[in-house]
N, C-alpha and C positions, 0 to 999 in steps of 0.2 A: 504494500500500500504506500502510495506516494504522499509525503507530507507537503501540504499546500502552504506556502509562505506568502504573507502580505508584507511587502517591503516599503516602509515609509521613508521618504527622502532618497529614493532609489536612483534619482537622476543626479545627485551630488557626487563629489569626489569619492568619499568613503562608500556611499551607497552603490556606486558603480562597481567598486571593487568587491563589495559583499555580494552583489548580484552575480557577478562572474563566478565567484567561488561556490555559491549555493547551486548554481546550474551544473557544476561539476560533481556535486555530492550525490552519491547514489541514494535514491529514495527521497529526494527533495526537489521541489519545483517552485520557482517564484511565479505564483499564479496571478498576482496583481502588484503593480508598482504605483505607489502614491507619492505625490509631492508634499511639501510642507503645508500647502494650502488646500489639499484634497479634503473632501468630506470623509470623516472617519467612520461613517456608517459602512464604507466600503470594506472595512476590516471583517465584517460578518461573513462567515463561511470559510475563513482561513483556518488552518490548524496551528499556525505560529505567526506572531507578529515580530518583525525585526525593525527596530527604530534607528534610523540614521538621519534624523531630521535636524532641527535646530533646538537650542536650549529652551527657547520660548514655547515651542510646539511640543516638545518631548513629553512634558507632564500630561498634556491632554491625550497624547498617544497611549501612554501607559495606563491612564485611567480608563480610556475607552476599551483597551484590550482586556483589562480586568473585568469591566462591565459586560463584555462579550464572553467572559469565561475563557479567555485565551492566554496562553503563556506568551511572554514578550522578552526578547533579547534587546537590551538597550545599548546601542553603540554611540549614542549622542553624548557629547561632553557637557560639563556644567552641573553634574549631579554631586553635591556635597553629601556628607554623612547625615547632616540635618535634613536635607531634602529627601534622601532615601528613606529616612526614618518615617516620613509621612506616608510612604507607600506600603511599608511593611504590614500594618494592620489591614489595609485594603486587600492585599494579596492573600493574607492568612484567612480573612473572612470569606473570600471567594474561592479559596482552595486552588489558586493559580500560582504560577511561578514567574518571578521577574528577575532576570539576570542582567546585572550591570557590568559592562566591560569598559573600564576607562581607557585601556589600550590593548589592541590585539597582538602587539609585537611581543614575542617571547623574550627578546633581549631587554625590552623595557620592563617587563614583569620581573625578570631576574635582577635588573639594576635596582629597582625599588625594594625588592626583598633583601638584597645585600646591604643596601643603605639602612634599612630598618634593623637588620641584624647587628650592624656596627654602631648604630646610634647610641645605645646605652653607654658606650665607652668614650663618648665625646660630649663635651658640654655645649657645643655650638653646632647648629645645622642651618644651612641656607640652601635654597633651591633657585637655580636660574633656568628658565625654560624659554625656548625660542620656537616660533612657528611662522609660517608665511603670513603676509599682511592681510590676507583675506579671512583669517580665523576670527570669528566674531566674539568669542568669549575669552576671558582671562581671569584668573590663571587657568591653565589647561586642566582638564579632568585628571590627567596623569599626575600632574604636579600636586593637585589637591589630594589624590589618593596616596601619593608617596608621603606627603606631610602627615596624613592621618595615620599611616602605618608607623612612621617614626614616633609620633606622639603615643601610639598604643604600645610601642616597644619600650618607651621610657616612663611607664606608669610608676615604677618604683623610684626612678631618679628624678622625676618631675619635669617641668617644661625646660626646653633648651634655653640657653642664654641668648637674648636678642636685644642688645642695648639700643636705645634711641628708637624703639619701635613706633613711637608716636609720630615720627617724621615720615612724610609721604614717600620720600625717596627710599625708605627702608623696606618697601614692598608690602604686600598683603600677608598678614599672618593667618596661617591655618594650623591649628594645634600647636601654637607658639612658634612655628617654623616660618620665617619670612620667605615669601615667594616673589621672584622678580620675573616679569614677563616681557619678552621682546617680540615684536611683530614687525617683520621686515622681509623684503623680497629676497629670493634666492635660498630660502630655508624651507625644508619640509617639516621636520620636527627634531628638536634636540633638547635634552635635559641634563643638567649637571646638579648633583647633590654634593655639597661641600661640607664635610664634617671637620671640625677643628677642636683641638685640645692644646694643652701646654706644649709648645715647641714643635707642633706638627699638625698636618692636615691630611685628610683622605678624601679623594674626589671620585665619584662614580659618574661616568658620562655615557649616555646612550644617544646615538645619532641615527635617525631614520633616513636612509638614502633613497630607497625605492619602495614606496608604500605598498604597492600591490604584492611584491615579494615578501615584505616584512610582515604584513598582516594576514596573509593567506593561511599559514599554519594555525594561527590562533582562531581564525574564523571557522576553520574546519573542526576545531575542538568545541567551540562555543555553540554552534548551531544545533548539533545533535544533543548536547548537554541541556540546552534551554528547553527542548521539547519535553524532557523528563523532569525538569526542575520543579520544586515546590517551595513556596515562600520566597524570600529575597536572598539572592546570592550576589556577592560583589567581588569581581576580580577573576582574571584568568587563572590565578594561582590555585583556585579551588578545583581546577580540572586537571592539574598536573602536579606531580610530586617533585618539587625542585630541590628537595633535600636541604632546605635552609630553614633553621629555626631561630627566631629572634630571642 
């Protein structure tokens, strides 16, 4: 039996990549492609919703999918832990699954996990992320997720040191971690996590060079997982054992 997928935002950069990968997956078919301005009643009749829309539209896509009793895979950026928490009771009450993937790149997931594992050993942590100038949200969902993982790993140690955080140039704090966003031409996606301690620093850098190649393995993992998921699941790390414990 073929799983019918409704892809929202399917004409965008990420949506186009997701569409191509799903069409190659055995047992899956993109039966309808919606734009960010489509009527969400078109989701009815699908078996799975994949959301690659915009941060403003994404919450409506998720709510509509849940109302239709459909599982949804969220690839749209801009979902913080606080925003995801609002979805959790809706999914649980409906008995559906909502899977949030801040980044489909395996390298990015590994980089964030490594940074979180190392964070308890350093008093300072800052994130610098860069994307093309057309990205409409900042900080990126990947940076937000990385900061949240760092904060979770430092529960015993407490917040990282972020002096002068009240100054605008010091970035936006997420879980006490300052995030600095660059939006410029010639960049696909790049993230640096800089951990600092007395007399030393440790930097984790991930650079996306070719999105279609970088994201495809993660998409192949996430789509079948999302069909069977229940409740709220955040991050590709839940689908692979990367062997890293913070």
